[in-house]
Backbone atoms as SQL, in Angstrom:
CREATE TABLE atoms (id INTEGER PRIMARY KEY, chain TEXT, resi INTEGER, resn TEXT, atom TEXT, x REAL, y REAL, z REAL);
INSERT INTO atoms VALUES
  (1, 'A', 1, 'MET', 'N', -5.877, 6.333, 14.916),
  (2, 'A', 1, 'MET', 'CA', -5.992, 5.193, 14.276),
  (3, 'A', 1, 'MET', 'C', -4.486, 4.779, 13.251),
  (4, 'A', 2, 'TYR', 'N', -3.804, 4.150, 13.440),
  (5, 'A', 2, 'TYR', 'CA', -2.763, 3.342, 12.886),
  (6, 'A', 2, 'TYR', 'C', -3.062, 2.591, 11.301),
  (7, 'A', 3, 'VAL', 'N', -2.712, 2.883, 10.766),
  (8, 'A', 3, 'VAL', 'CA', -2.628, 1.782, 9.036),
  (9, 'A', 3, 'VAL', 'C', -1.519, 1.186, 8.634),
  (10, 'A', 4, 'THR', 'N', -1.445, -0.403, 8.487),
  (11, 'A', 4, 'THR', 'CA', -0.594, -0.992, 7.802),
  (12, 'A', 4, 'THR', 'C', -0.847, -1.222, 6.260),
  (13, 'A', 5, 'LEU', 'N', -0.490, -1.070, 4.981),
  (14, 'A', 5, 'LEU', 'CA', -0.886, -1.672, 4.321),
  (15, 'A', 5, 'LEU', 'C', 0.079, -2.922, 3.616),
  (16, 'A', 6, 'THR', 'N', -0.041, -3.969, 3.308),
  (17, 'A', 6, 'THR', 'CA', 0.223, -5.198, 2.574),
  (18, 'A', 6, 'THR', 'C', 0.165, -5.802, 1.961),
  (19, 'A', 7, 'ASP', 'N', 1.477, -5.735, 0.950),
  (20, 'A', 7, 'ASP', 'CA', 1.260, -6.539, -0.599),
  (21, 'A', 7, 'ASP', 'C', 0.604, -7.949, -0.713),
  (22, 'A', 8, 'ALA', 'N', -0.322, -8.028, -1.213),
  (23, 'A', 8, 'ALA', 'CA', -0.633, -9.255, -1.140),
  (24, 'A', 8, 'ALA', 'C', -0.498, -10.012, -2.161),
  (25, 'A', 9, 'THR', 'N', 0.284, -9.846, -2.556),
  (26, 'A', 9, 'THR', 'CA', 1.352, -10.909, -4.099),
  (27, 'A', 9, 'THR', 'C', 2.252, -11.495, -2.761),
  (28, 'A', 10, 'ASN', 'N', 3.132, -10.538, -2.726),
  (29, 'A', 10, 'ASN', 'CA', 4.295, -10.702, -1.949),
  (30, 'A', 10, 'ASN', 'C', 3.909, -9.426, -0.337),
  (31, 'A', 11, 'PRO', 'N', 3.077, -10.957, 0.394),
  (32, 'A', 11, 'PRO', 'CA', 3.564, -10.248, 1.644),
  (33, 'A', 11, 'PRO', 'C', 4.216, -9.698, 2.942),
  (34, 'A', 12, 'GLY', 'N', 5.260, -10.742, 2.374),
  (35, 'A', 12, 'GLY', 'CA', 7.347, -10.376, 2.994),
  (36, 'A', 12, 'GLY', 'C', 7.517, -8.707, 1.996),
  (37, 'A', 13, 'ASN', 'N', 6.735, -8.215, 1.579),
  (38, 'A', 13, 'ASN', 'CA', 7.576, -6.973, 0.554),
  (39, 'A', 13, 'ASN', 'C', 7.618, -6.110, 1.433),
  (40, 'A', 14, 'THR', 'N', 8.704, -5.008, 2.030),
  (41, 'A', 14, 'THR', 'CA', 8.447, -4.033, 2.852),
  (42, 'A', 14, 'THR', 'C', 9.264, -2.496, 2.189),
  (43, 'A', 15, 'SER', 'N', 9.133, -2.594, 0.537),
  (44, 'A', 15, 'SER', 'CA', 9.055, -1.522, -0.435),
  (45, 'A', 15, 'SER', 'C', 8.463, -0.996, 0.046),
  (46, 'A', 16, 'LYS', 'N', 8.208, 0.243, -1.128),
  (47, 'A', 16, 'LYS', 'CA', 7.619, 1.337, -1.745),
  (48, 'A', 16, 'LYS', 'C', 6.840, 0.875, -2.436),
  (49, 'A', 17, 'THR', 'N', 6.891, 0.090, -3.477),
  (50, 'A', 17, 'THR', 'CA', 6.900, -0.372, -4.726),
  (51, 'A', 17, 'THR', 'C', 5.535, -1.717, -4.312),
  (52, 'A', 18, 'LEU', 'N', 4.567, -1.835, -4.893),
  (53, 'A', 18, 'LEU', 'CA', 3.435, -2.796, -4.552),
  (54, 'A', 18, 'LEU', 'C', 3.822, -3.816, -5.555),
  (55, 'A', 19, 'SER', 'N', 3.841, -4.933, -5.441),
  (56, 'A', 19, 'SER', 'CA', 4.097, -5.663, -6.713),
  (57, 'A', 19, 'SER', 'C', 3.265, -6.018, -7.308),
  (58, 'A', 20, 'LEU', 'N', 3.158, -6.055, -8.645),
  (59, 'A', 20, 'LEU', 'CA', 2.203, -6.601, -9.428),
  (60, 'A', 20, 'LEU', 'C', 1.501, -7.928, -9.034),
  (61, 'A', 21, 'SER', 'N', 0.397, -8.232, -9.450),
  (62, 'A', 21, 'SER', 'CA', -0.667, -9.128, -9.258),
  (63, 'A', 21, 'SER', 'C', 0.046, -10.855, -10.004),
  (64, 'A', 22, 'LYS', 'N', -0.533, -11.645, -9.925),
  (65, 'A', 22, 'LYS', 'CA', 0.262, -12.920, -11.096),
  (66, 'A', 22, 'LYS', 'C', -0.714, -12.699, -11.986),
  (67, 'A', 23, 'ASP', 'N', -2.410, -11.893, -12.494),
  (68, 'A', 23, 'ASP', 'CA', -2.531, -12.329, -13.755),
  (69, 'A', 23, 'ASP', 'C', -1.895, -11.045, -14.486),
  (70, 'A', 24, 'SER', 'N', -1.561, -10.725, -13.875),
  (71, 'A', 24, 'SER', 'CA', -0.680, -9.013, -15.471),
  (72, 'A', 24, 'SER', 'C', 0.253, -9.395, -15.681),
  (73, 'A', 25, 'THR', 'N', 0.123, -8.545, -17.106),
  (74, 'A', 25, 'THR', 'CA', 0.597, -9.705, -18.176),
  (75, 'A', 25, 'THR', 'C', 1.547, -8.689, -18.372),
  (76, 'A', 26, 'ALA', 'N', 1.777, -7.707, -17.945),
  (77, 'A', 26, 'ALA', 'CA', 2.799, -5.752, -17.985),
  (78, 'A', 26, 'ALA', 'C', 4.054, -6.578, -17.233),
  (79, 'A', 27, 'GLY', 'N', 5.968, -5.914, -17.602),
  (80, 'A', 27, 'GLY', 'CA', 6.477, -6.278, -16.724),
  (81, 'A', 27, 'GLY', 'C', 7.231, -4.390, -16.793),
  (82, 'A', 28, 'GLY', 'N', 8.062, -5.032, -15.924),
  (83, 'A', 28, 'GLY', 'CA', 9.288, -3.981, -15.321),
  (84, 'A', 28, 'GLY', 'C', 8.381, -2.310, -15.277),
  (85, 'A', 29, 'VAL', 'N', 7.187, -2.701, -14.236),
  (86, 'A', 29, 'VAL', 'CA', 6.398, -1.699, -13.089),
  (87, 'A', 29, 'VAL', 'C', 5.717, -2.089, -11.935),
  (88, 'A', 30, 'GLY', 'N', 5.803, -1.534, -11.309),
  (89, 'A', 30, 'GLY', 'CA', 4.765, -1.648, -10.033),
  (90, 'A', 30, 'GLY', 'C', 4.209, -0.859, -9.567),
  (91, 'A', 31, 'LEU', 'N', 3.602, -0.803, -8.880),
  (92, 'A', 31, 'LEU', 'CA', 2.218, 0.363, -8.451),
  (93, 'A', 31, 'LEU', 'C', 3.267, 0.990, -6.761),
  (94, 'A', 32, 'GLN', 'N', 2.955, 2.530, -6.665),
  (95, 'A', 32, 'GLN', 'CA', 3.053, 2.643, -5.393),
  (96, 'A', 32, 'GLN', 'C', 1.959, 3.563, -4.923),
  (97, 'A', 33, 'ILE', 'N', 1.326, 3.777, -3.649),
  (98, 'A', 33, 'ILE', 'CA', 0.342, 4.415, -3.248),
  (99, 'A', 33, 'ILE', 'C', 0.585, 5.668, -2.307),
  (100, 'A', 34, 'LEU', 'N', 0.263, 6.832, -3.035),
  (101, 'A', 34, 'LEU', 'CA', 1.357, 7.887, -1.661),
  (102, 'A', 34, 'LEU', 'C', -0.548, 8.450, -0.507),
  (103, 'A', 35, 'LYS', 'N', -0.308, 9.185, -0.103),
  (104, 'A', 35, 'LYS', 'CA', -1.207, 10.442, 1.365),
  (105, 'A', 35, 'LYS', 'C', -0.597, 11.333, 1.014),
  (106, 'A', 36, 'ASP', 'N', -1.014, 11.882, 0.829),
  (107, 'A', 36, 'ASP', 'CA', -0.403, 13.532, 1.131),
  (108, 'A', 36, 'ASP', 'C', 1.157, 13.746, 0.049),
  (109, 'A', 37, 'ASP', 'N', 1.109, 13.268, -1.005),
  (110, 'A', 37, 'ASP', 'CA', 1.893, 13.249, -1.566),
  (111, 'A', 37, 'ASP', 'C', 3.313, 12.592, -1.032),
  (112, 'A', 38, 'GLU', 'N', 3.139, 11.824, -0.081),
  (113, 'A', 38, 'GLU', 'CA', 4.464, 11.043, 0.933),
  (114, 'A', 38, 'GLU', 'C', 3.986, 9.316, 0.037),
  (115, 'A', 39, 'VAL', 'N', 5.113, 8.493, -0.593),
  (116, 'A', 39, 'VAL', 'CA', 5.091, 7.575, -1.482),
  (117, 'A', 39, 'VAL', 'C', 4.806, 6.459, 0.174),
  (118, 'A', 40, 'LEU', 'N', 3.846, 5.874, 0.039),
  (119, 'A', 40, 'LEU', 'CA', 4.016, 4.679, 1.736),
  (120, 'A', 40, 'LEU', 'C', 4.805, 3.502, 1.156),
  (121, 'A', 41, 'GLY', 'N', 5.102, 2.848, 2.301),
  (122, 'A', 41, 'GLY', 'CA', 5.980, 1.548, 2.197),
  (123, 'A', 41, 'GLY', 'C', 4.772, 0.616, 2.825),
  (124, 'A', 42, 'TYR', 'N', 5.207, -1.388, 2.359),
  (125, 'A', 42, 'TYR', 'CA', 4.439, -1.982, 2.811),
  (126, 'A', 42, 'TYR', 'C', 4.933, -2.737, 4.112),
  (127, 'A', 43, 'GLY', 'N', 4.040, -3.405, 4.371),
  (128, 'A', 43, 'GLY', 'CA', 4.814, -4.137, 5.932),
  (129, 'A', 43, 'GLY', 'C', 3.556, -5.309, 6.639),
  (130, 'A', 44, 'PRO', 'N', 3.722, -5.849, 7.153),
  (131, 'A', 44, 'PRO', 'CA', 3.315, -7.539, 7.383),
  (132, 'A', 44, 'PRO', 'C', 1.809, -7.017, 7.813),
  (133, 'A', 45, 'GLU', 'N', 0.870, -7.884, 7.875),
  (134, 'A', 45, 'GLU', 'CA', -0.685, -8.441, 8.240),
  (135, 'A', 45, 'GLU', 'C', -0.225, -7.835, 9.326),
  (136, 'A', 46, 'SER', 'N', 0.023, -7.098, 10.237),
  (137, 'A', 46, 'SER', 'CA', -0.157, -6.850, 12.302),
  (138, 'A', 46, 'SER', 'C', -0.295, -6.079, 12.522),
  (139, 'A', 47, 'ALA', 'N', -1.539, -5.467, 13.683),
  (140, 'A', 47, 'ALA', 'CA', -1.856, -4.276, 14.286),
  (141, 'A', 47, 'ALA', 'C', -0.789, -3.968, 15.100),
  (142, 'A', 48, 'ALA', 'N', 0.270, -4.747, 15.817),
  (143, 'A', 48, 'ALA', 'CA', 1.236, -4.503, 16.221),
  (144, 'A', 48, 'ALA', 'C', 1.040, -2.660, 16.190),
  (145, 'A', 49, 'ILE', 'N', 1.481, -2.275, 17.400),
  (146, 'A', 49, 'ILE', 'CA', 2.615, -0.804, 17.631),
  (147, 'A', 49, 'ILE', 'C', 3.922, -0.980, 17.743),
  (148, 'A', 50, 'GLY', 'N', 4.326, 0.043, 16.556),
  (149, 'A', 50, 'GLY', 'CA', 5.267, -0.226, 15.377),
  (150, 'A', 50, 'GLY', 'C', 5.530, -1.005, 14.584),
  (151, 'A', 51, 'ASN', 'N', 4.447, -1.789, 13.670),
  (152, 'A', 51, 'ASN', 'CA', 4.566, -2.253, 12.795),
  (153, 'A', 51, 'ASN', 'C', 5.215, -2.064, 11.400),
  (154, 'A', 52, 'THR', 'N', 6.065, -2.865, 11.057),
  (155, 'A', 52, 'THR', 'CA', 7.004, -2.271, 10.209),
  (156, 'A', 52, 'THR', 'C', 6.018, -1.199, 9.087),
  (157, 'A', 53, 'ASN', 'N', 6.051, 0.364, 8.375),
  (158, 'A', 53, 'ASN', 'CA', 5.515, 0.622, 7.566),
  (159, 'A', 53, 'ASN', 'C', 3.904, 1.056, 7.919),
  (160, 'A', 54, 'GLN', 'N', 4.109, 1.405, 9.322),
  (161, 'A', 54, 'GLN', 'CA', 2.927, 1.596, 9.970),
  (162, 'A', 54, 'GLN', 'C', 3.130, 2.811, 9.525),
  (163, 'A', 55, 'TRP', 'N', 1.900, 3.741, 9.417),
  (164, 'A', 55, 'TRP', 'CA', 1.409, 5.074, 9.653),
  (165, 'A', 55, 'TRP', 'C', 0.424, 5.634, 9.803),
  (166, 'A', 56, 'LEU', 'N', 0.342, 6.904, 10.542),
  (167, 'A', 56, 'LEU', 'CA', -1.086, 7.583, 11.091),
  (168, 'A', 56, 'LEU', 'C', -2.050, 7.739, 9.976),
  (169, 'A', 57, 'GLY', 'N', -3.115, 7.357, 10.042),
  (170, 'A', 57, 'GLY', 'CA', -4.081, 7.209, 9.145),
  (171, 'A', 57, 'GLY', 'C', -4.942, 8.556, 9.779),
  (172, 'A', 58, 'GLY', 'N', -5.352, 8.625, 10.995),
  (173, 'A', 58, 'GLY', 'CA', -5.761, 10.123, 11.219),
  (174, 'A', 58, 'GLY', 'C', -6.404, 9.753, 12.580),
  (175, 'A', 59, 'SER', 'N', -7.143, 10.850, 12.856),
  (176, 'A', 59, 'SER', 'CA', -8.449, 10.409, 14.794),
  (177, 'A', 59, 'SER', 'C', -9.499, 10.227, 13.999),
  (178, 'A', 60, 'VAL', 'N', -10.671, 9.120, 14.923),
  (179, 'A', 60, 'VAL', 'CA', -12.003, 9.296, 14.729),
  (180, 'A', 60, 'VAL', 'C', -12.554, 10.494, 15.348),
  (181, 'A', 61, 'ALA', 'N', -13.237, 11.043, 15.317),
  (182, 'A', 61, 'ALA', 'CA', -14.035, 11.979, 16.160),
  (183, 'A', 61, 'ALA', 'C', -15.157, 10.814, 16.920),
  (184, 'A', 62, 'GLN', 'N', -15.205, 11.251, 18.451),
  (185, 'A', 62, 'GLN', 'CA', -15.593, 9.952, 19.058),
  (186, 'A', 62, 'GLN', 'C', -17.454, 10.443, 18.652),
  (187, 'A', 63, 'GLY', 'N', -17.849, 9.753, 18.192),
  (188, 'A', 63, 'GLY', 'CA', -19.717, 9.698, 18.044),
  (189, 'A', 63, 'GLY', 'C', -19.799, 9.692, 16.226),
  (190, 'A', 64, 'ALA', 'N', -18.370, 10.184, 15.555),
  (191, 'A', 64, 'ALA', 'CA', -18.955, 10.216, 14.358),
  (192, 'A', 64, 'ALA', 'C', -18.711, 8.861, 13.798),
  (193, 'A', 65, 'ALA', 'N', -19.114, 8.744, 12.286),
  (194, 'A', 65, 'ALA', 'CA', -19.935, 7.494, 11.519),
  (195, 'A', 65, 'ALA', 'C', -18.809, 7.129, 10.505),
  (196, 'A', 66, 'GLY', 'N', -17.840, 7.816, 9.969),
  (197, 'A', 66, 'GLY', 'CA', -16.871, 6.810, 9.769),
  (198, 'A', 66, 'GLY', 'C', -15.244, 7.936, 9.404),
  (199, 'A', 67, 'MET', 'N', -14.500, 7.658, 8.804),
  (200, 'A', 67, 'MET', 'CA', -13.243, 9.469, 8.102),
  (201, 'A', 67, 'MET', 'C', -12.849, 8.308, 7.120),
  (202, 'A', 68, 'THR', 'N', -12.123, 9.894, 6.025),
  (203, 'A', 68, 'THR', 'CA', -11.997, 9.483, 4.890),
  (204, 'A', 68, 'THR', 'C', -10.299, 9.522, 5.098),
  (205, 'A', 69, 'ILE', 'N', -9.765, 9.022, 4.362),
  (206, 'A', 69, 'ILE', 'CA', -7.582, 8.828, 4.186),
  (207, 'A', 69, 'ILE', 'C', -7.731, 8.540, 2.841),
  (208, 'A', 70, 'PRO', 'N', -7.735, 10.315, 2.343),
  (209, 'A', 70, 'PRO', 'CA', -7.163, 9.991, 0.376),
  (210, 'A', 70, 'PRO', 'C', -5.876, 9.532, 0.446),
  (211, 'A', 71, 'LEU', 'N', -6.456, 8.716, -0.616),
  (212, 'A', 71, 'LEU', 'CA', -4.957, 7.516, -0.789),
  (213, 'A', 71, 'LEU', 'C', -4.714, 8.308, -2.678),
  (214, 'A', 72, 'ARG', 'N', -3.266, 8.298, -3.254),
  (215, 'A', 72, 'ARG', 'CA', -3.649, 8.052, -4.726),
  (216, 'A', 72, 'ARG', 'C', -2.385, 7.201, -5.278),
  (217, 'A', 73, 'ALA', 'N', -2.931, 6.877, -6.397),
  (218, 'A', 73, 'ALA', 'CA', -1.925, 5.579, -6.858),
  (219, 'A', 73, 'ALA', 'C', -1.231, 5.954, -8.365),
  (220, 'A', 74, 'ARG', 'N', -0.047, 5.133, -8.042),
  (221, 'A', 74, 'ARG', 'CA', 0.804, 5.798, -9.690),
  (222, 'A', 74, 'ARG', 'C', 1.709, 4.445, -10.230),
  (223, 'A', 75, 'TYR', 'N', 2.261, 4.422, -11.556),
  (224, 'A', 75, 'TYR', 'CA', 2.228, 3.640, -11.719),
  (225, 'A', 75, 'TYR', 'C', 3.837, 4.178, -11.752),
  (226, 'A', 76, 'VAL', 'N', 4.999, 3.464, -11.341),
  (227, 'A', 76, 'VAL', 'CA', 6.302, 3.170, -11.283),
  (228, 'A', 76, 'VAL', 'C', 7.271, 2.475, -12.177),
  (229, 'A', 77, 'GLN', 'N', 8.437, 2.614, -13.055),
  (230, 'A', 77, 'GLN', 'CA', 9.108, 1.841, -13.143),
  (231, 'A', 77, 'GLN', 'C', 10.430, 0.966, -12.522),
  (232, 'A', 78, 'THR', 'N', 9.735, -0.029, -12.915),
  (233, 'A', 78, 'THR', 'CA', 10.925, -1.656, -11.956),
  (234, 'A', 78, 'THR', 'C', 12.388, -1.547, -12.451),
  (235, 'A', 79, 'SER', 'N', 11.663, -1.630, -14.345),
  (236, 'A', 79, 'SER', 'CA', 13.408, -2.152, -14.276),
  (237, 'A', 79, 'SER', 'C', 13.563, -2.026, -15.650),
  (238, 'A', 80, 'PRO', 'N', 14.707, -2.188, -16.630),
  (239, 'A', 80, 'PRO', 'CA', 15.565, -0.869, -17.641),
  (240, 'A', 80, 'PRO', 'C', 14.350, -1.133, -18.629),
  (241, 'A', 81, 'ARG', 'N', 13.515, -2.601, -18.843),
  (242, 'A', 81, 'ARG', 'CA', 12.522, -2.057, -19.725),
  (243, 'A', 81, 'ARG', 'C', 11.421, -2.718, -19.488),
  (244, 'A', 82, 'ILE', 'N', 10.571, -2.243, -20.045),
  (245, 'A', 82, 'ILE', 'CA', 9.011, -2.226, -19.622),
  (246, 'A', 82, 'ILE', 'C', 8.336, -2.981, -21.210),
  (247, 'A', 83, 'THR', 'N', 7.143, -3.751, -21.016),
  (248, 'A', 83, 'THR', 'CA', 6.206, -5.173, -21.796),
  (249, 'A', 83, 'THR', 'C', 5.644, -4.126, -21.457),
  (250, 'A', 84, 'SER', 'N', 4.787, -4.128, -22.406),
  (251, 'A', 84, 'SER', 'CA', 2.841, -3.753, -21.985),
  (252, 'A', 84, 'SER', 'C', 1.951, -4.906, -21.385),
  (253, 'A', 85, 'GLY', 'N', 1.205, -4.812, -21.280),
  (254, 'A', 85, 'GLY', 'CA', 0.224, -5.845, -21.415),
  (255, 'A', 85, 'GLY', 'C', -0.822, -4.876, -19.627),
  (256, 'A', 86, 'THR', 'N', -1.994, -5.554, -19.081),
  (257, 'A', 86, 'THR', 'CA', -2.226, -5.652, -18.017),
  (258, 'A', 86, 'THR', 'C', -1.394, -5.322, -16.541),
  (259, 'A', 87, 'ALA', 'N', -1.412, -4.184, -15.873),
  (260, 'A', 87, 'ALA', 'CA', -0.624, -4.387, -14.278),
  (261, 'A', 87, 'ALA', 'C', -1.767, -3.736, -14.173),
  (262, 'A', 88, 'ASN', 'N', -2.095, -4.962, -12.434),
  (263, 'A', 88, 'ASN', 'CA', -2.331, -5.015, -11.417),
  (264, 'A', 88, 'ASN', 'C', -1.879, -5.227, -10.214),
  (265, 'A', 89, 'ALA', 'N', -2.520, -4.856, -9.346),
  (266, 'A', 89, 'ALA', 'CA', -2.131, -4.881, -7.931),
  (267, 'A', 89, 'ALA', 'C', -2.891, -5.052, -6.602),
  (268, 'A', 90, 'ILE', 'N', -2.871, -5.510, -5.352),
  (269, 'A', 90, 'ILE', 'CA', -3.515, -5.396, -4.635),
  (270, 'A', 90, 'ILE', 'C', -2.908, -5.325, -3.705),
  (271, 'A', 91, 'ALA', 'N', -3.469, -4.335, -2.833),
  (272, 'A', 91, 'ALA', 'CA', -2.900, -4.185, -1.330),
  (273, 'A', 91, 'ALA', 'C', -3.994, -4.273, -0.089),
  (274, 'A', 92, 'ASN', 'N', -4.048, -5.338, 0.694),
  (275, 'A', 92, 'ASN', 'CA', -4.536, -4.861, 2.076),
  (276, 'A', 92, 'ASN', 'C', -4.221, -4.075, 3.033),
  (277, 'A', 93, 'PHE', 'N', -4.793, -3.497, 4.526),
  (278, 'A', 93, 'PHE', 'CA', -5.008, -2.557, 4.973),
  (279, 'A', 93, 'PHE', 'C', -5.361, -3.329, 6.296),
  (280, 'A', 94, 'THR', 'N', -4.287, -3.027, 7.398),
  (281, 'A', 94, 'THR', 'CA', -5.107, -3.563, 9.014),
  (282, 'A', 94, 'THR', 'C', -4.920, -1.779, 9.263),
  (283, 'A', 95, 'MET', 'N', -6.378, -1.831, 10.484),
  (284, 'A', 95, 'MET', 'CA', -6.091, -0.430, 10.674),
  (285, 'A', 95, 'MET', 'C', -5.759, -0.717, 12.411),
  (286, 'A', 96, 'SER', 'N', -5.362, -0.039, 12.841),
  (287, 'A', 96, 'SER', 'CA', -5.012, -0.306, 14.158),
  (288, 'A', 96, 'SER', 'C', -4.915, 0.888, 15.420),
  (289, 'A', 97, 'TYR', 'N', -6.228, 0.884, 16.065),
  (290, 'A', 97, 'TYR', 'CA', -6.563, 1.520, 17.803),
  (291, 'A', 97, 'TYR', 'C', -5.544, 1.658, 18.038),
  (292, 'A', 98, 'GLN', 'N', -4.763, 2.794, 18.261),
  (293, 'A', 98, 'GLN', 'CA', -3.893, 2.570, 19.505),
  (294, 'A', 98, 'GLN', 'C', -4.090, 3.835, 20.449);
């Protein structure tokens, strides 16, 4: 099963930093999502084979009730000046069985 993460605030974002949501009041920071210590990139909401920044989430065994994809998040500085406040972000995911 392949997965693409899409930045809900900026769907055209193909970087490795998730944009803060519009209700955030902080500045100069973004969010990164990691899988196995690898920073994941973002791409368009599409299940197409070879979609930008699509990655292998794992295999689902026949008859299995589900699977787990362990992810972590961290804040990163995106500009020289950081301002305090709320820093929220939203990513959508598209799963593709290829």
